[in-house]
mmCIF file of the N, C-alpha and C atoms, coordinates in Angstrom:
data_MODEL
# 
_entry.id   MODEL 
# 
loop_
_atom_site.group_PDB 
_atom_site.id 
_atom_site.type_symbol 
_atom_site.label_atom_id 
_atom_site.label_alt_id 
_atom_site.label_comp_id 
_atom_site.label_asym_id 
_atom_site.label_entity_id 
_atom_site.label_seq_id 
_atom_site.pdbx_PDB_ins_code 
_atom_site.Cartn_x 
_atom_site.Cartn_y 
_atom_site.Cartn_z 
_atom_site.occupancy 
_atom_site.B_iso_or_equiv 
_atom_site.pdbx_formal_charge 
_atom_site.auth_seq_id 
_atom_site.auth_comp_id 
_atom_site.auth_asym_id 
_atom_site.auth_atom_id 
_atom_site.pdbx_PDB_model_num 
ATOM 1   N N  . MET A 1 1  ? -57.265  -78.757  18.934 1.00 0.00 ? 1  MET A N  1 
ATOM 2   C CA . MET A 1 1  ? -57.723  -78.598  20.304 1.00 0.00 ? 1  MET A CA 1 
ATOM 3   C C  . MET A 1 1  ? -59.221  -78.885  20.429 1.00 0.00 ? 1  MET A C  1 
ATOM 4   N N  . LYS A 1 2  ? -59.985  -78.511  19.409 1.00 0.00 ? 2  LYS A N  1 
ATOM 5   C CA . LYS A 1 2  ? -61.421  -78.780  19.425 1.00 0.00 ? 2  LYS A CA 1 
ATOM 6   C C  . LYS A 1 2  ? -61.688  -80.283  19.433 1.00 0.00 ? 2  LYS A C  1 
ATOM 7   N N  . PHE A 1 3  ? -60.886  -81.075  18.757 1.00 0.00 ? 3  PHE A N  1 
ATOM 8   C CA . PHE A 1 3  ? -61.032  -82.523  18.730 1.00 0.00 ? 3  PHE A CA 1 
ATOM 9   C C  . PHE A 1 3  ? -60.866  -83.112  20.121 1.00 0.00 ? 3  PHE A C  1 
ATOM 10  N N  . ILE A 1 4  ? -59.897  -82.606  20.872 1.00 0.00 ? 4  ILE A N  1 
ATOM 11  C CA . ILE A 1 4  ? -59.650  -83.108  22.226 1.00 0.00 ? 4  ILE A CA 1 
ATOM 12  C C  . ILE A 1 4  ? -60.848  -82.793  23.123 1.00 0.00 ? 4  ILE A C  1 
ATOM 13  N N  . SER A 1 5  ? -61.401  -81.624  23.024 1.00 0.00 ? 5  SER A N  1 
ATOM 14  C CA . SER A 1 5  ? -62.541  -81.247  23.850 1.00 0.00 ? 5  SER A CA 1 
ATOM 15  C C  . SER A 1 5  ? -63.753  -82.108  23.529 1.00 0.00 ? 5  SER A C  1 
ATOM 16  N N  . THR A 1 6  ? -64.035  -82.332  22.258 1.00 0.00 ? 6  THR A N  1 
ATOM 17  C CA . THR A 1 6  ? -65.163  -83.156  21.857 1.00 0.00 ? 6  THR A CA 1 
ATOM 18  C C  . THR A 1 6  ? -64.967  -84.591  22.299 1.00 0.00 ? 6  THR A C  1 
ATOM 19  N N  . SER A 1 7  ? -63.763  -85.113  22.135 1.00 0.00 ? 7  SER A N  1 
ATOM 20  C CA . SER A 1 7  ? -63.468  -86.480  22.560 1.00 0.00 ? 7  SER A CA 1 
ATOM 21  C C  . SER A 1 7  ? -63.622  -86.621  24.073 1.00 0.00 ? 7  SER A C  1 
ATOM 22  N N  . THR A 1 8  ? -63.165  -85.643  24.799 1.00 0.00 ? 8  THR A N  1 
ATOM 23  C CA . THR A 1 8  ? -63.266  -85.684  26.254 1.00 0.00 ? 8  THR A CA 1 
ATOM 24  C C  . THR A 1 8  ? -64.729  -85.700  26.692 1.00 0.00 ? 8  THR A C  1 
ATOM 25  N N  . ILE A 1 9  ? -65.543  -84.888  26.065 1.00 0.00 ? 9  ILE A N  1 
ATOM 26  C CA . ILE A 1 9  ? -66.968  -84.852  26.408 1.00 0.00 ? 9  ILE A CA 1 
ATOM 27  C C  . ILE A 1 9  ? -67.632  -86.192  26.099 1.00 0.00 ? 9  ILE A C  1 
ATOM 28  N N  . ILE A 1 10 ? -67.331  -86.755  24.950 1.00 0.00 ? 10 ILE A N  1 
ATOM 29  C CA . ILE A 1 10 ? -67.912  -88.040  24.574 1.00 0.00 ? 10 ILE A CA 1 
ATOM 30  C C  . ILE A 1 10 ? -67.495  -89.129  25.546 1.00 0.00 ? 10 ILE A C  1 
ATOM 31  N N  . ILE A 1 11 ? -66.245  -89.157  25.938 1.00 0.00 ? 11 ILE A N  1 
ATOM 32  C CA . ILE A 1 11 ? -65.754  -90.160  26.888 1.00 0.00 ? 11 ILE A CA 1 
ATOM 33  C C  . ILE A 1 11 ? -66.424  -89.984  28.249 1.00 0.00 ? 11 ILE A C  1 
ATOM 34  N N  . CYS A 1 12 ? -66.559  -88.740  28.696 1.00 0.00 ? 12 CYS A N  1 
ATOM 35  C CA . CYS A 1 12 ? -67.214  -88.484  29.989 1.00 0.00 ? 12 CYS A CA 1 
ATOM 36  C C  . CYS A 1 12 ? -68.678  -88.914  29.960 1.00 0.00 ? 12 CYS A C  1 
ATOM 37  N N  . LEU A 1 13 ? -69.367  -88.637  28.866 1.00 0.00 ? 13 LEU A N  1 
ATOM 38  C CA . LEU A 1 13 ? -70.757  -89.069  28.743 1.00 0.00 ? 13 LEU A CA 1 
ATOM 39  C C  . LEU A 1 13 ? -70.864  -90.586  28.741 1.00 0.00 ? 13 LEU A C  1 
ATOM 40  N N  . PHE A 1 14 ? -69.962  -91.244  28.058 1.00 0.00 ? 14 PHE A N  1 
ATOM 41  C CA . PHE A 1 14 ? -69.964  -92.710  28.021 1.00 0.00 ? 14 PHE A CA 1 
ATOM 42  C C  . PHE A 1 14 ? -69.741  -93.290  29.411 1.00 0.00 ? 14 PHE A C  1 
ATOM 43  N N  . ILE A 1 15 ? -68.781  -92.753  30.136 1.00 0.00 ? 15 ILE A N  1 
ATOM 44  C CA . ILE A 1 15 ? -68.480  -93.241  31.483 1.00 0.00 ? 15 ILE A CA 1 
ATOM 45  C C  . ILE A 1 15 ? -69.659  -92.978  32.421 1.00 0.00 ? 15 ILE A C  1 
ATOM 46  N N  . SER A 1 16 ? -70.308  -91.824  32.285 1.00 0.00 ? 16 SER A N  1 
ATOM 47  C CA . SER A 1 16 ? -71.440  -91.519  33.162 1.00 0.00 ? 16 SER A CA 1 
ATOM 48  C C  . SER A 1 16 ? -72.614  -92.468  32.910 1.00 0.00 ? 16 SER A C  1 
ATOM 49  N N  . CYS A 1 17 ? -72.728  -93.008  31.712 1.00 0.00 ? 17 CYS A N  1 
ATOM 50  C CA . CYS A 1 17 ? -73.798  -93.963  31.409 1.00 0.00 ? 17 CYS A CA 1 
ATOM 51  C C  . CYS A 1 17 ? -73.540  -95.322  32.050 1.00 0.00 ? 17 CYS A C  1 
ATOM 52  N N  . LEU A 1 18 ? -72.320  -95.597  32.439 1.00 0.00 ? 18 LEU A N  1 
ATOM 53  C CA . LEU A 1 18 ? -71.983  -96.884  33.041 1.00 0.00 ? 18 LEU A CA 1 
ATOM 54  C C  . LEU A 1 18 ? -72.286  -96.925  34.536 1.00 0.00 ? 18 LEU A C  1 
ATOM 55  N N  . GLN A 1 19 ? -72.562  -95.779  35.134 1.00 0.00 ? 19 GLN A N  1 
ATOM 56  C CA . GLN A 1 19 ? -72.832  -95.724  36.558 1.00 0.00 ? 19 GLN A CA 1 
ATOM 57  C C  . GLN A 1 19 ? -74.165  -96.386  36.874 1.00 0.00 ? 19 GLN A C  1 
ATOM 58  N N  . LYS A 1 20 ? -74.236  -97.025  38.025 1.00 0.00 ? 20 LYS A N  1 
ATOM 59  C CA . LYS A 1 20 ? -75.473  -97.664  38.466 1.00 0.00 ? 20 LYS A CA 1 
ATOM 60  C C  . LYS A 1 20 ? -76.466  -96.585  38.897 1.00 0.00 ? 20 LYS A C  1 
ATOM 61  N N  . ALA A 1 21 ? -77.684  -96.712  38.431 1.00 0.00 ? 21 ALA A N  1 
ATOM 62  C CA . ALA A 1 21 ? -78.720  -95.739  38.789 1.00 0.00 ? 21 ALA A CA 1 
ATOM 63  C C  . ALA A 1 21 ? -79.151  -95.938  40.235 1.00 0.00 ? 21 ALA A C  1 
ATOM 64  N N  . GLY A 1 22 ? -79.352  -94.855  40.937 1.00 0.00 ? 22 GLY A N  1 
ATOM 65  C CA . GLY A 1 22 ? -79.788  -94.908  42.319 1.00 0.00 ? 22 GLY A CA 1 
ATOM 66  C C  . GLY A 1 22 ? -81.157  -94.274  42.489 1.00 0.00 ? 22 GLY A C  1 
ATOM 67  N N  . ALA A 1 23 ? -82.050  -94.524  41.573 1.00 0.00 ? 23 ALA A N  1 
ATOM 68  C CA . ALA A 1 23 ? -83.356  -93.865  41.596 1.00 0.00 ? 23 ALA A CA 1 
ATOM 69  C C  . ALA A 1 23 ? -84.371  -94.661  42.397 1.00 0.00 ? 23 ALA A C  1 
ATOM 70  N N  . CYS A 1 24 ? -85.384  -93.963  42.841 1.00 0.00 ? 24 CYS A N  1 
ATOM 71  C CA . CYS A 1 24 ? -86.525  -94.593  43.498 1.00 0.00 ? 24 CYS A CA 1 
ATOM 72  C C  . CYS A 1 24 ? -87.739  -94.432  42.605 1.00 0.00 ? 24 CYS A C  1 
ATOM 73  N N  . THR A 1 25 ? -88.766  -95.193  42.880 1.00 0.00 ? 25 THR A N  1 
ATOM 74  C CA . THR A 1 25 ? -89.968  -95.162  42.063 1.00 0.00 ? 25 THR A CA 1 
ATOM 75  C C  . THR A 1 25 ? -91.016  -94.276  42.720 1.00 0.00 ? 25 THR A C  1 
ATOM 76  N N  . ASN A 1 26 ? -91.524  -93.317  41.982 1.00 0.00 ? 26 ASN A N  1 
ATOM 77  C CA . ASN A 1 26 ? -92.581  -92.437  42.455 1.00 0.00 ? 26 ASN A CA 1 
ATOM 78  C C  . ASN A 1 26 ? -93.744  -92.481  41.475 1.00 0.00 ? 26 ASN A C  1 
ATOM 79  N N  . PHE A 1 27 ? -94.942  -92.563  42.006 1.00 0.00 ? 27 PHE A N  1 
ATOM 80  C CA . PHE A 1 27 ? -96.150  -92.447  41.197 1.00 0.00 ? 27 PHE A CA 1 
ATOM 81  C C  . PHE A 1 27 ? -96.984  -91.328  41.801 1.00 0.00 ? 27 PHE A C  1 
ATOM 82  N N  . MET A 1 28 ? -97.319  -90.341  40.982 1.00 0.00 ? 28 MET A N  1 
ATOM 83  C CA . MET A 1 28 ? -98.120  -89.221  41.458 1.00 0.00 ? 28 MET A CA 1 
ATOM 84  C C  . MET A 1 28 ? -99.209  -88.918  40.444 1.00 0.00 ? 28 MET A C  1 
ATOM 85  N N  . ALA A 1 29 ? -100.408 -88.702  40.929 1.00 0.00 ? 29 ALA A N  1 
ATOM 86  C CA . ALA A 1 29 ? -101.529 -88.315  40.078 1.00 0.00 ? 29 ALA A CA 1 
ATOM 87  C C  . ALA A 1 29 ? -102.287 -87.203  40.787 1.00 0.00 ? 29 ALA A C  1 
ATOM 88  N N  . GLY A 1 30 ? -102.422 -86.076  40.122 1.00 0.00 ? 30 GLY A N  1 
ATOM 89  C CA . GLY A 1 30 ? -103.150 -84.944  40.689 1.00 0.00 ? 30 GLY A CA 1 
ATOM 90  C C  . GLY A 1 30 ? -104.646 -85.101  40.520 1.00 0.00 ? 30 GLY A C  1 
ATOM 91  N N  . LYS A 1 31 ? -105.393 -84.169  41.108 1.00 0.00 ? 31 LYS A N  1 
ATOM 92  C CA . LYS A 1 31 ? -106.858 -84.283  41.091 1.00 0.00 ? 31 LYS A CA 1 
ATOM 93  C C  . LYS A 1 31 ? -107.435 -84.204  39.681 1.00 0.00 ? 31 LYS A C  1 
ATOM 94  N N  . ASN A 1 32 ? -106.744 -83.559  38.753 1.00 0.00 ? 32 ASN A N  1 
ATOM 95  C CA . ASN A 1 32 ? -107.238 -83.492  37.378 1.00 0.00 ? 32 ASN A CA 1 
ATOM 96  C C  . ASN A 1 32 ? -106.865 -84.726  36.557 1.00 0.00 ? 32 ASN A C  1 
ATOM 97  N N  . ALA A 1 33 ? -106.067 -85.618  37.136 1.00 0.00 ? 33 ALA A N  1 
ATOM 98  C CA . ALA A 1 33 ? -105.634 -86.815  36.404 1.00 0.00 ? 33 ALA A CA 1 
ATOM 99  C C  . ALA A 1 33 ? -106.397 -88.065  36.813 1.00 0.00 ? 33 ALA A C  1 
ATOM 100 N N  . THR A 1 34 ? -107.263 -87.957  37.813 1.00 0.00 ? 34 THR A N  1 
ATOM 101 C CA . THR A 1 34 ? -108.033 -89.119  38.257 1.00 0.00 ? 34 THR A CA 1 
ATOM 102 C C  . THR A 1 34 ? -109.516 -88.915  37.967 1.00 0.00 ? 34 THR A C  1 
ATOM 103 N N  . VAL A 1 35 ? -110.231 -90.006  37.818 1.00 0.00 ? 35 VAL A N  1 
ATOM 104 C CA . VAL A 1 35 ? -111.651 -89.942  37.473 1.00 0.00 ? 35 VAL A CA 1 
ATOM 105 C C  . VAL A 1 35 ? -112.462 -89.281  38.580 1.00 0.00 ? 35 VAL A C  1 
ATOM 106 N N  . ASP A 1 36 ? -112.179 -89.638  39.838 1.00 0.00 ? 36 ASP A N  1 
ATOM 107 C CA . ASP A 1 36 ? -112.975 -89.111  40.944 1.00 0.00 ? 36 ASP A CA 1 
ATOM 108 C C  . ASP A 1 36 ? -112.382 -87.865  41.599 1.00 0.00 ? 36 ASP A C  1 
ATOM 109 N N  . GLY A 1 37 ? -111.283 -87.329  41.041 1.00 0.00 ? 37 GLY A N  1 
ATOM 110 C CA . GLY A 1 37 ? -110.689 -86.108  41.577 1.00 0.00 ? 37 GLY A CA 1 
ATOM 111 C C  . GLY A 1 37 ? -109.803 -86.317  42.783 1.00 0.00 ? 37 GLY A C  1 
ATOM 112 N N  . SER A 1 38 ? -109.475 -87.561  43.090 1.00 0.00 ? 38 SER A N  1 
ATOM 113 C CA . SER A 1 38 ? -108.598 -87.814  44.234 1.00 0.00 ? 38 SER A CA 1 
ATOM 114 C C  . SER A 1 38 ? -107.139 -87.602  43.839 1.00 0.00 ? 38 SER A C  1 
ATOM 115 N N  . THR A 1 39 ? -106.314 -87.305  44.820 1.00 0.00 ? 39 THR A N  1 
ATOM 116 C CA . THR A 1 39 ? -104.881 -87.142  44.621 1.00 0.00 ? 39 THR A CA 1 
ATOM 117 C C  . THR A 1 39 ? -104.193 -88.402  45.112 1.00 0.00 ? 39 THR A C  1 
ATOM 118 N N  . ILE A 1 40 ? -103.318 -88.964  44.290 1.00 0.00 ? 40 ILE A N  1 
ATOM 119 C CA . ILE A 1 40 ? -102.633 -90.204  44.640 1.00 0.00 ? 40 ILE A CA 1 
ATOM 120 C C  . ILE A 1 40 ? -101.125 -89.946  44.594 1.00 0.00 ? 40 ILE A C  1 
ATOM 121 N N  . ILE A 1 41 ? -100.454 -90.212  45.702 1.00 0.00 ? 41 ILE A N  1 
ATOM 122 C CA . ILE A 1 41 ? -99.003  -90.068  45.770 1.00 0.00 ? 41 ILE A CA 1 
ATOM 123 C C  . ILE A 1 41 ? -98.446  -91.310  46.449 1.00 0.00 ? 41 ILE A C  1 
ATOM 124 N N  . THR A 1 42 ? -97.501  -91.973  45.805 1.00 0.00 ? 42 THR A N  1 
ATOM 125 C CA . THR A 1 42 ? -96.865  -93.137  46.402 1.00 0.00 ? 42 THR A CA 1 
ATOM 126 C C  . THR A 1 42 ? -95.380  -93.106  46.115 1.00 0.00 ? 42 THR A C  1 
ATOM 127 N N  . TYR A 1 43 ? -94.612  -93.668  46.999 1.00 0.00 ? 43 TYR A N  1 
ATOM 128 C CA . TYR A 1 43 ? -93.158  -93.668  46.892 1.00 0.00 ? 43 TYR A CA 1 
ATOM 129 C C  . TYR A 1 43 ? -92.663  -95.057  47.250 1.00 0.00 ? 43 TYR A C  1 
ATOM 130 N N  . ALA A 1 44 ? -91.762  -95.585  46.463 1.00 0.00 ? 44 ALA A N  1 
ATOM 131 C CA . ALA A 1 44 ? -91.180  -96.892  46.748 1.00 0.00 ? 44 ALA A CA 1 
ATOM 132 C C  . ALA A 1 44 ? -89.665  -96.767  46.755 1.00 0.00 ? 44 ALA A C  1 
ATOM 133 N N  . ALA A 1 45 ? -89.058  -97.030  47.900 1.00 0.00 ? 45 ALA A N  1 
ATOM 134 C CA . ALA A 1 45 ? -87.605  -97.068  47.977 1.00 0.00 ? 45 ALA A CA 1 
ATOM 135 C C  . ALA A 1 45 ? -87.183  -98.408  47.397 1.00 0.00 ? 45 ALA A C  1 
ATOM 136 N N  . ASP A 1 46 ? -86.511  -98.383  46.274 1.00 0.00 ? 46 ASP A N  1 
ATOM 137 C CA . ASP A 1 46 ? -86.174  -99.611  45.565 1.00 0.00 ? 46 ASP A CA 1 
ATOM 138 C C  . ASP A 1 46 ? -85.051  -100.402 46.223 1.00 0.00 ? 46 ASP A C  1 
ATOM 139 N N  . SER A 1 47 ? -84.566  -99.925  47.346 1.00 0.00 ? 47 SER A N  1 
ATOM 140 C CA . SER A 1 47 ? -83.487  -100.611 48.053 1.00 0.00 ? 47 SER A CA 1 
ATOM 141 C C  . SER A 1 47 ? -83.980  -101.038 49.433 1.00 0.00 ? 47 SER A C  1 
ATOM 142 N N  . HIS A 1 48 ? -83.904  -102.323 49.739 1.00 0.00 ? 48 HIS A N  1 
ATOM 143 C CA . HIS A 1 48 ? -84.340  -102.784 51.054 1.00 0.00 ? 48 HIS A CA 1 
ATOM 144 C C  . HIS A 1 48 ? -83.406  -102.320 52.160 1.00 0.00 ? 48 HIS A C  1 
ATOM 145 N N  . THR A 1 49 ? -82.208  -101.853 51.817 1.00 0.00 ? 49 THR A N  1 
ATOM 146 C CA . THR A 1 49 ? -81.281  -101.402 52.849 1.00 0.00 ? 49 THR A CA 1 
ATOM 147 C C  . THR A 1 49 ? -81.574  -99.966  53.282 1.00 0.00 ? 49 THR A C  1 
ATOM 148 N N  . LEU A 1 50 ? -82.391  -99.236  52.523 1.00 0.00 ? 50 LEU A N  1 
ATOM 149 C CA . LEU A 1 50 ? -82.672  -97.843  52.847 1.00 0.00 ? 50 LEU A CA 1 
ATOM 150 C C  . LEU A 1 50 ? -83.641  -97.723  54.018 1.00 0.00 ? 50 LEU A C  1 
ATOM 151 N N  . TYR A 1 51 ? -84.803  -98.388  53.934 1.00 0.00 ? 51 TYR A N  1 
ATOM 152 C CA . TYR A 1 51 ? -85.815  -98.293  54.978 1.00 0.00 ? 51 TYR A CA 1 
ATOM 153 C C  . TYR A 1 51 ? -86.142  -99.627  55.615 1.00 0.00 ? 51 TYR A C  1 
ATOM 154 N N  . GLY A 1 52 ? -85.455  -100.670 55.249 1.00 0.00 ? 52 GLY A N  1 
ATOM 155 C CA . GLY A 1 52 ? -85.740  -101.978 55.817 1.00 0.00 ? 52 GLY A CA 1 
ATOM 156 C C  . GLY A 1 52 ? -86.588  -102.807 54.873 1.00 0.00 ? 52 GLY A C  1 
ATOM 157 N N  . GLU A 1 53 ? -86.958  -103.963 55.330 1.00 0.00 ? 53 GLU A N  1 
ATOM 158 C CA . GLU A 1 53 ? -87.721  -104.891 54.511 1.00 0.00 ? 53 GLU A CA 1 
ATOM 159 C C  . GLU A 1 53 ? -89.179  -104.889 54.933 1.00 0.00 ? 53 GLU A C  1 
ATOM 160 N N  . LEU A 1 54 ? -90.040  -105.382 54.063 1.00 0.00 ? 54 LEU A N  1 
ATOM 161 C CA . LEU A 1 54 ? -91.449  -105.543 54.412 1.00 0.00 ? 54 LEU A CA 1 
ATOM 162 C C  . LEU A 1 54 ? -91.652  -106.911 55.043 1.00 0.00 ? 54 LEU A C  1 
ATOM 163 N N  . TYR A 1 55 ? -92.457  -106.955 56.082 1.00 0.00 ? 55 TYR A N  1 
ATOM 164 C CA . TYR A 1 55 ? -92.760  -108.201 56.753 1.00 0.00 ? 55 TYR A CA 1 
ATOM 165 C C  . TYR A 1 55 ? -94.264  -108.434 56.713 1.00 0.00 ? 55 TYR A C  1 
ATOM 166 N N  . HIS A 1 56 ? -94.658  -109.678 56.745 1.00 0.00 ? 56 HIS A N  1 
ATOM 167 C CA . HIS A 1 56 ? -96.070  -110.021 56.730 1.00 0.00 ? 56 HIS A CA 1 
ATOM 168 C C  . HIS A 1 56 ? -96.363  -111.023 57.831 1.00 0.00 ? 56 HIS A C  1 
ATOM 169 N N  . TRP A 1 57 ? -97.361  -110.708 58.645 1.00 0.00 ? 57 TRP A N  1 
ATOM 170 C CA . TRP A 1 57 ? -97.840  -111.636 59.649 1.00 0.00 ? 57 TRP A CA 1 
ATOM 171 C C  . TRP A 1 57 ? -99.278  -111.982 59.277 1.00 0.00 ? 57 TRP A C  1 
ATOM 172 N N  . PRO A 1 58 ? -99.587  -113.262 59.114 1.00 0.00 ? 58 PRO A N  1 
ATOM 173 C CA . PRO A 1 58 ? -100.954 -113.642 58.746 1.00 0.00 ? 58 PRO A CA 1 
ATOM 174 C C  . PRO A 1 58 ? -101.960 -113.225 59.819 1.00 0.00 ? 58 PRO A C  1 
ATOM 175 N N  . ALA A 1 59 ? -103.182 -112.996 59.386 1.00 0.00 ? 59 ALA A N  1 
ATOM 176 C CA . ALA A 1 59 ? -104.245 -112.617 60.314 1.00 0.00 ? 59 ALA A CA 1 
ATOM 177 C C  . ALA A 1 59 ? -104.478 -113.730 61.329 1.00 0.00 ? 59 ALA A C  1 
ATOM 178 N N  . GLN A 1 60 ? -104.654 -113.327 62.567 1.00 0.00 ? 60 GLN A N  1 
ATOM 179 C CA . GLN A 1 60 ? -104.924 -114.277 63.646 1.00 0.00 ? 60 GLN A CA 1 
ATOM 180 C C  . GLN A 1 60 ? -105.844 -113.617 64.657 1.00 0.00 ? 60 GLN A C  1 
ATOM 181 N N  . ASP A 1 61 ? -106.411 -114.412 65.523 1.00 0.00 ? 61 ASP A N  1 
ATOM 182 C CA . ASP A 1 61 ? -107.199 -113.888 66.635 1.00 0.00 ? 61 ASP A CA 1 
ATOM 183 C C  . ASP A 1 61 ? -106.276 -113.736 67.832 1.00 0.00 ? 61 ASP A C  1 
ATOM 184 N N  . TRP A 1 62 ? -105.976 -112.491 68.175 1.00 0.00 ? 62 TRP A N  1 
ATOM 185 C CA . TRP A 1 62 ? -105.081 -112.210 69.286 1.00 0.00 ? 62 TRP A CA 1 
ATOM 186 C C  . TRP A 1 62 ? -105.901 -111.834 70.512 1.00 0.00 ? 62 TRP A C  1 
ATOM 187 N N  . PRO A 1 63 ? -105.378 -112.158 71.697 1.00 0.00 ? 63 PRO A N  1 
ATOM 188 C CA . PRO A 1 63 ? -106.075 -111.728 72.915 1.00 0.00 ? 63 PRO A CA 1 
ATOM 189 C C  . PRO A 1 63 ? -106.121 -110.194 72.983 1.00 0.00 ? 63 PRO A C  1 
ATOM 190 N N  . GLN A 1 64 ? -107.168 -109.652 73.564 1.00 0.00 ? 64 GLN A N  1 
ATOM 191 C CA . GLN A 1 64 ? -107.302 -108.211 73.667 1.00 0.00 ? 64 GLN A CA 1 
ATOM 192 C C  . GLN A 1 64 ? -106.147 -107.620 74.471 1.00 0.00 ? 64 GLN A C  1 
ATOM 193 N N  . GLY A 1 65 ? -105.548 -106.557 73.960 1.00 0.00 ? 65 GLY A N  1 
ATOM 194 C CA . GLY A 1 65 ? -104.447 -105.880 74.643 1.00 0.00 ? 65 GLY A CA 1 
ATOM 195 C C  . GLY A 1 65 ? -103.072 -106.431 74.304 1.00 0.00 ? 65 GLY A C  1 
ATOM 196 N N  . SER A 1 66 ? -102.993 -107.511 73.523 1.00 0.00 ? 66 SER A N  1 
ATOM 197 C CA . SER A 1 66 ? -101.682 -108.071 73.172 1.00 0.00 ? 66 SER A CA 1 
ATOM 198 C C  . SER A 1 66 ? -100.984 -107.161 72.160 1.00 0.00 ? 66 SER A C  1 
ATOM 199 N N  . MET A 1 67 ? -99.652  -107.179 72.196 1.00 0.00 ? 67 MET A N  1 
ATOM 200 C CA . MET A 1 67 ? -98.859  -106.333 71.320 1.00 0.00 ? 67 MET A CA 1 
ATOM 201 C C  . MET A 1 67 ? -97.727  -107.164 70.691 1.00 0.00 ? 67 MET A C  1 
ATOM 202 N N  . LEU A 1 68 ? -97.298  -106.747 69.512 1.00 0.00 ? 68 LEU A N  1 
ATOM 203 C CA . LEU A 1 68 ? -96.201  -107.402 68.828 1.00 0.00 ? 68 LEU A CA 1 
ATOM 204 C C  . LEU A 1 68 ? -94.883  -106.854 69.386 1.00 0.00 ? 68 LEU A C  1 
ATOM 205 N N  . GLU A 1 69 ? -93.962  -107.748 69.691 1.00 0.00 ? 69 GLU A N  1 
ATOM 206 C CA . GLU A 1 69 ? -92.672  -107.308 70.240 1.00 0.00 ? 69 GLU A CA 1 
ATOM 207 C C  . GLU A 1 69 ? -91.828  -106.698 69.164 1.00 0.00 ? 69 GLU A C  1 
# 
């Protein structure tokens, strides 16, 4: 019976390793970890479907009061 339990655990661990990771990237640095004592926190959603995509519009001279649709 002990063999079956050990085998079952090993198989479950193996199967769990095959799952796709759904992690996001976080970088955090506290005030004691930076030279100037600043706190740095950043978060990156590694999936463009979660929060959308990044867009870039080149710098231009826009008329005063104009807005992006």
